[in-house]
Structure formats: C-alpha cells, structure tokens
C-alpha positions as a Python dict, from the first residue, in 0.01 Angstrom:
ca = {
    (1, 'M'): (0, 0, 0),
    (2, 'T'): (-130, -350, 49),
    (3, 'L'): (-216, -531, 368),
    (4, 'D'): (-39, -850, 258),
    (5, 'R'): (251, -781, 491),
    (6, 'Y'): (17, -834, 787),
    (7, 'A'): (-85, -1181, 668),
    (8, 'D'): (192, -1343, 878),
    (9, 'V'): (69, -1188, 1205),
    (10, 'P'): (-94, -1465, 1409),
    (11, 'A'): (-444, -1423, 1547),
    (12, 'A'): (-489, -1366, 1920),
    (13, 'D'): (-547, -1672, 2133),
    (14, 'S'): (-915, -1702, 2225),
    (15, 'N'): (-816, -1792, 2584),
    (16, 'A'): (-576, -1501, 2628),
    (17, 'E'): (-625, -1274, 2929),
    (18, 'I'): (-630, -898, 2886),
    (19, 'D'): (-376, -713, 3097),
    (20, 'D'): (-544, -503, 3369),
    (21, 'H'): (-289, -223, 3322),
    (22, 'W'): (-375, -199, 2954),
    (23, 'L'): (-745, -171, 3037),
    (24, 'A'): (-672, 104, 3291),
    (25, 'M'): (-474, 306, 3035),
    (26, 'R'): (-736, 266, 2764),
    (27, 'S'): (-976, 556, 2713),
    (28, 'S'): (-1192, 707, 2443),
    (29, 'S'): (-931, 975, 2374),
    (30, 'A'): (-650, 931, 2122),
    (31, 'L'): (-410, 1109, 2362),
    (32, 'P'): (-323, 997, 2714),
    (33, 'S'): (-485, 1201, 2990),
    (34, 'I'): (-146, 1303, 3128),
    (35, 'Y'): (-71, 1483, 2799),
    (36, 'L'): (-380, 1699, 2802),
    (37, 'P'): (-568, 1688, 3134),
    (38, 'P'): (-937, 1776, 3140),
    (39, 'S'): (-1031, 2140, 3189),
    (40, 'M'): (-1114, 2251, 3539),
    (41, 'V'): (-1456, 2377, 3633),
    (42, 'G'): (-1479, 2724, 3780),
    (43, 'R'): (-1423, 3090, 3709),
    (44, 'R'): (-1086, 3249, 3645),
    (45, 'S'): (-971, 3580, 3782),
    (46, 'G'): (-980, 3887, 3560),
    (47, 'F'): (-599, 3898, 3555),
    (48, 'T'): (-578, 3539, 3430),
    (49, 'Q'): (-837, 3602, 3160),
    (50, 'A'): (-665, 3923, 3049),
    (51, 'T'): (-325, 3752, 3039),
    (52, 'A'): (-466, 3470, 2825),
    (53, 'A'): (-631, 3720, 2590),
    (54, 'V'): (-307, 3918, 2551),
    (55, 'L'): (-103, 3605, 2479),
    (56, 'I'): (-353, 3485, 2221),
    (57, 'A'): (-353, 3829, 2057),
    (58, 'V'): (29, 3835, 2045),
    (59, 'F'): (44, 3495, 1878),
    (60, 'L'): (-229, 3585, 1628),
    (61, 'L'): (-64, 3918, 1540),
    (62, 'A'): (278, 3757, 1504),
    (63, 'T'): (138, 3482, 1284),
    (64, 'S'): (-47, 3729, 1064),
    (65, 'A'): (273, 3937, 1032),
    (66, 'G'): (466, 3629, 921),
    (67, 'V'): (692, 3610, 1225),
    (68, 'C'): (811, 3258, 1299),
    (69, 'L'): (753, 3191, 1669),
    (70, 'T'): (826, 2822, 1649),
    (71, 'Y'): (1196, 2807, 1579),
    (72, 'G'): (1318, 3152, 1682),
    (73, 'P'): (1577, 3357, 1496),
    (74, 'D'): (1780, 3200, 1219),
    (75, 'V'): (2121, 3199, 1391),
    (76, 'F'): (2284, 2960, 1146),
    (77, 'G'): (2216, 3171, 836),
    (78, 'R'): (2041, 2904, 633),
}
C-alpha cells in the first residue's frame, strides 16, 4: 500500500484555530473515557469480590471446555 493517495490532501492552514471541543475530547487514551471509565479507588465487599471470582472462573472453564459464550447456541443449524 502506498501513501500516494494522500498526496492530494491539502496541508492545514498555519492560521487555523483549533476547536476547543476537539481539545476537550482529546486524551492520551485510544478509547474515549465514556467507553471505559477509570477504576474507582476503594475496597469492595466480600460478596462483590466472590461474585467477580465466580464469573471469571465460569468464563475460563467454559472457554477451556470449548463452549462458545459469544454467540450462543446455533439455532440456525449452520
């Protein structure tokens, strides 16, 4: 793949102003913060930790057994 197709793209005007909304949305992350908010500081209850551990174990066991958890059962008989 060559970069020749970008040769017709004009350069930015040196006097152009940067949009304030664009600067506010810009961050060091590749994903927007609304997609994956930062983790919260603090301890979790034992029930929450146990529930998370059980869910992780279920997904790991299902994956190791070859069960497809992404698409569900094959109802169309492909």
